[in-house]
N, C-alpha and C positions, 0 to 999 in steps of 0.2 A: 842620698836623694834631698833636696834643697825643701827648705821647711819657709812657709809662708811667714812666719814669724823671724824669723834670719832676713827676707829681704822688707818687710817692714823697716828694720835697722839700719838695711845700706841704705835703703832710701833715705832715710833719717841722718844717716851722716852725709850722705851725698848731698843734700839739699842745704845741711847745719854747716858744713865744713870741717866738723871734729866730733869727738867720741862722746867729749861734756858738754856740747850743745845738743846734740842727738839724746843724751841721756836726758838730760832737760824737758824735750819735746815729748820723748817718749815716758817720761815720767820714772824711771829708773836708775840706777846707779850707772855711771862712767865703767868700773871694772863689768858689771852686767852689760854693757854694751860691746864693751874688746871682746869678751868672753863668747858671745853670739858669733861676732866679725870672725873670727878661729874658727868658730864650727861651720861657719857657712865658707870660708874659704878653702876648709877641710873636704865639705860635701862637690861644692864646686872643680877640685883637685890644682888650683891653682891661683896665684896672689891677685886680691881684687881691689886696693888698697895700697897706697906708698904714703908712708908718711915723710913729710920734707917741711923742716922744723916745726912750725907748731900748724902747718894746714897738712890736710889729708886728701891726696889728690888719685881719683880713678885709673885703674888701669882699664887695657883696651877692653879685657874681658868684663872689670866691674862697670864700665859703662854700657858693654852690651847688657848686663844682666840689670842695670836698674831699669834701662829702654824699657825690657819687657816686664819689669816688676809693677807696674804702673797699670797694665794689661791686664798681668796677673793678680793682681789684689785686685782689682774691680770685678775681675770677674768672680772671686771668691767672695766679695762683699754680696755681688748680684745673688751667687749661690745660696747664703747664708739667709738674704733675706726672703728667697723664693720657698727655699724648705718652713721658715718660721710660720709663713702664710700659710702653707700647707698644715703644718702643725695645731695652727691654729684656728682650722677650718676656715682662712680668708679665700681662700684656692684648695684646686685638690679635682681629683677627675675618679671616679666611679664607674665602672662598667658591669654594666649588671645582666644577666640572662635570666626568663622566668619562664614558666609554662604558660600558655593564652589566657588558662582561668583567673592565675596570681596575676598576670600583666594587669589582668581588666578589672579586678579589685580590689588588692591587698598593695598593688605596688602605686597605682595613683595617687592615695591618700598620704602615702608614706613619701612620696617622693615631692609632693606638694609640700608636705612639712618641713622637709629637709630642705626645703628650696629656701622657704620662710628663715625657716632661723640661721643658715648658712648659703648665703644668696651666690657667696663663689665658690662653692662647690659643685662641679658639672658631673651629670648622671647619664649614662648612654644606657639605650636597653634594644636587645635584641632577641629573639622569643627563639626557643627547644626545649622541646618534650625533656626529661630523665629517660636513661642515661646520657644522652649525649648533653646535655650543660652540663653534668659532672665534668667528662671529659672536658670540655672545654676553661673548664676552672680549673684541672689537672694542668691541662694546658698551657696555661699562661692567657688565655682568650678571654677571659675576664679577669672579673676581681670576688662579685657573690653570685652564685649560683640560687634560684630559688626552686627547690625540686621537693619532691611528694615520694613516699612508699607505702607500701600497706606490710602494716607491722612493725614491729621496733625494732626486731632480733636481727641479726648478719653484723657484718663487718666490712660492707662496701664500703663506711665513710671514715672506718677507724684512723685515716690519716688526716682527716679534717676537721675543724672547728665546725660543729653542729649548734644551727640557735635553732631549737623547736617555736615554731611559732605558732601551727592549732592543730585539732585535730578536724578534717573532714568528713561527715556522712556522706556516703553514696545515695540520693535518691531516686525512687524507682520512675519511671516516665510512659507515660500510657494515653492512647488518642483517646480524645473526648467520644464521649459512649460507650466505651470500652466494658467488659462485666465488671471488672475491676475498679472502674473510676473515682468511685465512691467510697472506697473501704478507706475503714481508719487508716489498716495495715498490712502487708502481705509478705508472704511467703516467697522465697524464691521459687519454690517450687512450684507454688500456683502461676506460674509464668512459664512452664516448661514447654507447653507445647507452643510458643509463640515464634514468631519470627524478631529476631532480635536487631540492633542495631547498635553498631559497637565503636567505640572510642579509639584514643591512642594505643599502642602495641603494648604499653605495661599494663594500661584499663582493662584491654584485652584478654591479655594474661589471666590478672584478677579474675574477670566476669566467667571465664572459661573456668576457673578451679572452683570458682564459689558455686557453679552451675552441678560440676561433678560432684562436689561434695551433698549436694541435695540430689543427686542420684540420676542427674539426665548432660548430654550433651547442648548449650543452645545451637540452634542454626540462626549463626549471624551471615545475615541476606546483605547488608549493609556495614562498610567500616570506613571511619572520617575521623579525621582530627580535628573537624572545625564543630563544634559545637552547637551554633548556631542550625549549620545542619540538619546535625542527630534530631536536633527539637523539630525542626522542621518536616523531617521526615517518620517522624512521629506524630505530630501534628497531620498531617496527612494520609494517617491511617496505615502504613506500611510496614509497622511493628512497635514493640516494646523498646524500653531501653531503662539502663541505670546512670546516673551522671551525679557527680560532686555537688557538693553545695555550692560551694562558690563558682561552679560554672552553672548554675542555673540563677544566682543571682547577678549576673551578668548578662542573660539573655532572657526575653518576655516570651514562655510558651505556649504563644498561641495555637488552639488547637488541639494542646496537648494536658493531661492534669498532673498533678505530681504524687504520688503517692511513698509511705513508709514501707519503707523495707524491713524486714525481721527475719532472721537475726540480722543486728547493725554490720555494715562493713563499711570501714573508716578507712582513711590513709590515714599519714602523719604530713604535715606541712614544714616543710625547714629551708632557712638560710644559710646555706654553704659559704665556706670560705677555707684558705688558707689557714696555717698556725701563724706566717709572718704577717700576712695582708690584715688580720685583723688586730694590729698592732696599729695600723695606719687610721690615724684621725678621722677619716672621710669614710672610710671603710666602716670603720667601729661607729659611727654616727647612724650611717645608713641602714649597717644591722638593729641598732635602737629604733628607729625610726619605723623598720617592719616590725618589728616585735609591737609598736605600741598601733599600728594600723592593724595587727592581727587581733590583738586585744578588745578592740572597738568592734 
C-alpha cells in the first residue's frame, strides 16, 4: 500500500533533484529519505528513481506517480482540513428526528442556541413518533432521535446512548362547562363514562392501560396524532382527553380547561443516539443543547 508520507518524499526528491536536497526541504536526514524511497519502491513493485552520477532521474513509473501525487496529497490536505473543521464544530451536520410536541417545545430553543454557538453546524429535522423514530436511528436515517416512553424499565434502548431530558406529566383536558372543569384534581375513574379523544398509538395504549387499571375501558370516539385537533375536539364538547404537558405548552386550549389527573401519569422524554455517534462533536453538542433546553 502506498503511503502519503512516501509520496511527499518522492515529490520532494523529484522537485529538488537529490536525496540530500529533499532531506533539507523535508527537515529530516538523507538516510531517512533513502529508506522511505526504498519502502515506496517496494510498495509500488518497481523502480521509481535511477541515480545517474550526482543526479536522480525518475523512471516512467516514477513520473506517473509524481503526476498523481499532487492531486492525492491535495485531496488529503482538503480532507484533513474538513475533518478538523467538523471536529472543531466549524462545520458538521446533524439529522434530528422528533415527536411533534418535542418539535414545538424543546427543539426550537435547543437549535437556536446551537446555531448561535456553532453557526457552521447544520441540523435537519423530521418528525416521527416512537418506535418509528428509534427504528430510523438504528437504520442510519438520523443521528439523534427525540423519543419518550411510559415508565423507565425495559430493555428496548439498551443498545443506544440514552440522554434523559425530563419527565412529562399527562394533564386532563375537559370542555369548558364540564362538571369537572373547576376541580383541582380528578381521578381517571371520574371520567369513566366520558367520550374520549386519544392521541398517538403509544399514548393510546397507555391511556387504555391506565383506565383499565382504574376499572373501566375508555370509549375512544376520536383518535388523532394532531394535538391541536385533540384540543379542538375537546373544546367543541366532543369528549375528554389527557395530553402531555409539552403538548399543551404548544397549543392554546380554546374552549377547554386543563385539570390535574391523579394518580400522576408520566412519560420519560429522552434523546437517543448510537454509541459511535455520541463521540461526534456536532452530535454531542446537539445533545447538550437539548439537555439545557429541557432544564429550562
